[in-house]
C-alpha positions as CSV (number, residue, x, y, z in Angstrom):
1,M,237.7,51.2,30.5
2,N,234.0,52.0,30.7
3,K,232.0,49.4,28.8
4,P,228.7,50.4,27.1
5,A,225.5,49.0,28.7
6,C,224.0,46.0,27.1
7,N,221.6,47.1,24.3
8,P,218.9,44.5,23.3
9,R,218.3,46.6,20.2
10,L,221.9,46.0,18.9
11,A,222.7,42.6,17.5
12,V,226.1,41.2,16.5
13,Y,226.3,38.7,13.6
14,P,229.8,37.2,13.9
15,G,231.6,35.1,11.3
16,T,234.7,34.7,9.1
17,F,232.6,35.6,6.0
18,D,235.3,34.1,3.7
19,P,233.5,35.1,1.5
20,I,230.2,36.6,2.5
21,T,227.5,34.6,0.7
22,N,223.9,35.3,-0.3
23,G,222.9,33.1,2.7
24,H,224.8,35.4,5.0
25,S,223.2,38.5,3.4
26,D,219.8,36.9,3.7
27,L,220.2,36.4,7.4
28,V,221.3,40.0,7.8
29,A,218.3,41.2,5.8
30,R,216.0,39.1,8.1
31,A,217.6,40.5,11.2
32,A,217.8,44.1,10.1
33,P,214.0,44.9,10.7
34,L,214.2,43.3,14.2
35,F,216.9,45.5,15.6
36,D,217.8,49.2,15.6
37,R,221.3,48.2,14.5
38,V,222.9,45.0,13.3
39,M,226.7,44.8,13.4
40,V,228.3,42.2,11.1
41,A,231.4,41.3,12.9
42,V,234.1,39.9,10.6
43,A,236.5,37.7,12.6
44,D,240.2,38.0,11.7
45,S,240.6,34.2,12.0
46,S,244.1,34.2,10.5
47,S,244.6,30.8,12.0
48,K,242.0,29.4,9.6
49,G,244.0,30.6,6.6
50,P,241.2,32.7,5.0
51,G,241.3,33.2,1.2
52,F,240.7,37.0,1.7
53,S,242.4,39.3,4.2
54,I,240.2,40.8,6.9
55,G,240.3,44.1,5.1
56,E,239.0,42.5,1.9
57,R,236.3,40.5,3.7
58,I,235.1,43.7,5.5
59,A,235.1,45.6,2.2
60,L,233.2,42.8,0.4
61,A,230.6,42.6,3.2
62,R,230.1,46.3,3.1
63,L,229.4,46.1,-0.6
64,A,227.1,43.1,-0.3
65,L,225.1,44.8,2.6
66,A,225.1,48.4,1.3
67,D,221.4,48.5,0.8
68,L,220.7,47.9,4.5
69,P,220.9,51.3,6.3
70,N,221.0,50.0,9.9
71,V,223.8,47.5,9.2
72,E,227.4,48.2,10.1
73,V,230.4,46.0,9.2
74,R,233.4,45.8,11.6
75,G,236.3,43.5,12.0
76,F,237.5,42.0,15.3
77,D,240.5,40.0,16.4
78,C,239.5,39.1,20.0
79,L,237.2,36.7,21.8
80,L,233.6,37.2,20.6
81,A,232.5,37.8,24.2
82,E,234.9,40.7,24.5
83,F,233.8,42.2,21.2
84,V,230.1,41.9,22.2
85,E,230.8,43.6,25.6
86,E,232.9,46.3,23.9
87,V,230.2,47.3,21.5
88,G,227.4,46.9,24.1
89,A,225.3,44.4,22.1
90,G,222.5,42.5,23.7
91,V,222.1,39.8,21.0
92,I,224.3,37.5,19.1
93,I,222.8,36.2,15.8
94,R,223.7,32.8,14.5
95,G,222.6,31.1,11.4
96,L,221.2,27.5,11.2
97,R,221.2,26.0,7.7
98,A,220.3,22.5,8.7
99,V,219.8,20.3,11.8
100,S,223.4,19.3,11.5
101,D,224.4,22.9,12.5
102,F,222.4,22.8,15.7
103,E,224.7,20.8,18.0
104,Y,227.8,23.0,17.3
105,E,225.8,26.2,17.4
106,F,224.1,25.1,20.7
107,Q,227.5,24.5,22.2
108,L,228.7,27.9,21.1
109,A,225.5,29.6,22.5
110,S,226.0,27.8,25.8
111,M,229.6,28.9,26.1
112,N,228.7,32.5,25.1
113,R,225.9,32.5,27.7
114,H,228.5,31.5,30.3
115,L,231.0,34.2,29.2
116,I,228.5,37.0,28.5
117,P,225.2,36.2,30.3
118,Q,223.8,39.6,29.5
119,A,223.7,38.7,25.8
120,E,221.2,36.3,24.2
121,T,221.8,34.2,21.2
122,L,219.2,34.3,18.4
123,F,219.1,31.6,15.8
124,L,217.8,32.5,12.3
125,T,217.4,30.3,9.3
126,P,218.0,31.4,5.8
127,A,215.5,31.3,3.0
128,E,215.3,27.8,1.5
129,Q,217.1,28.7,-1.7
130,Y,220.2,29.6,0.5
131,S,220.1,26.8,3.1
132,F,222.7,24.7,1.3
133,I,225.2,27.5,0.7
134,S,228.4,27.7,2.7
135,S,231.5,29.8,2.2
136,S,233.7,26.7,1.9
137,L,231.5,25.2,-0.9
138,V,231.5,28.6,-2.7
139,R,235.3,28.8,-2.5
140,E,235.7,25.2,-3.8
141,I,233.3,25.8,-6.7
142,G,234.9,29.0,-7.5
143,R,238.5,27.6,-7.4
144,L,237.4,24.9,-9.8
145,G,235.9,27.4,-12.3
146,G,232.2,26.8,-11.5
147,N,229.5,29.5,-11.7
148,I,228.9,31.1,-8.3
149,S,226.7,33.9,-9.4
150,D,223.7,32.5,-7.6
151,F,225.6,32.2,-4.3
152,V,227.4,35.6,-3.9
153,H,227.0,39.3,-4.5
154,P,228.5,40.4,-7.9
155,A,231.3,42.2,-6.2
156,V,232.3,39.0,-4.3
157,Q,232.1,37.1,-7.6
158,Q,234.4,39.6,-9.3
159,A,236.9,39.6,-6.4
160,M,237.0,35.8,-6.5
161,R,237.5,35.7,-10.3
162,Q,240.4,38.1,-9.9
163,R,241.9,35.9,-7.3
164,W,241.5,32.8,-9.5
165,H,242.8,34.5,-12.6
166,K,246.1,35.3,-10.7
167,G,246.4,31.7,-9.7
168,R,245.7,30.3,-13.1
169,T,248.2,32.5,-14.9
170,S,251.0,31.6,-12.4
171,S,254.0,30.1,-14.1
172,N,254.1,27.2,-11.7
173,K,250.6,25.9,-12.5
174,Q,250.4,23.4,-15.2
175,P,247.3,23.1,-17.3
176,E,245.3,20.0,-16.5
177,T,243.6,19.6,-19.9
178,E,244.0,20.8,-23.4
179,G,241.2,23.4,-22.8
180,D,243.3,25.0,-20.1
181,Y,246.0,26.3,-22.6
182,H,245.7,29.9,-23.4
183,A,247.2,31.5,-26.5
């Protein structure tokens, strides 16, 4: 198989994006003017037990990023190094929300440098208003009925509400308080 040459003007932003948050979207918007193309690579990660299927996560990411013309969203189910080589990207984008992210991200970047030395890792930080947002926190707030409108695109919020509504009307879920009863 003939692999495309490494293109320093093509960046890959990998993640599970379960769900894609405004923090993710902010990083993509910051990266978009720096590159000819940014590929948001949605990892299958079925071993993590994602709340949305890979198809749903790809569709939601496409909706959330639709206003960025040089951004493409694709799924992948292989080693990131293989995916980056397959698409010919020269840059891997990683987000840093806080200093606590750095050690793990540095380890990943070092491993990726070993596996794909032709690709560089670029760390970006989100705008301050998004620095505390994580997909896991958004999922937890959403599952407990909290307002997530400041944290995700409206299409993501709607998809999550539909998912919760199914769970709340399930016959095996008992209401926890009087206010949970529906007539």
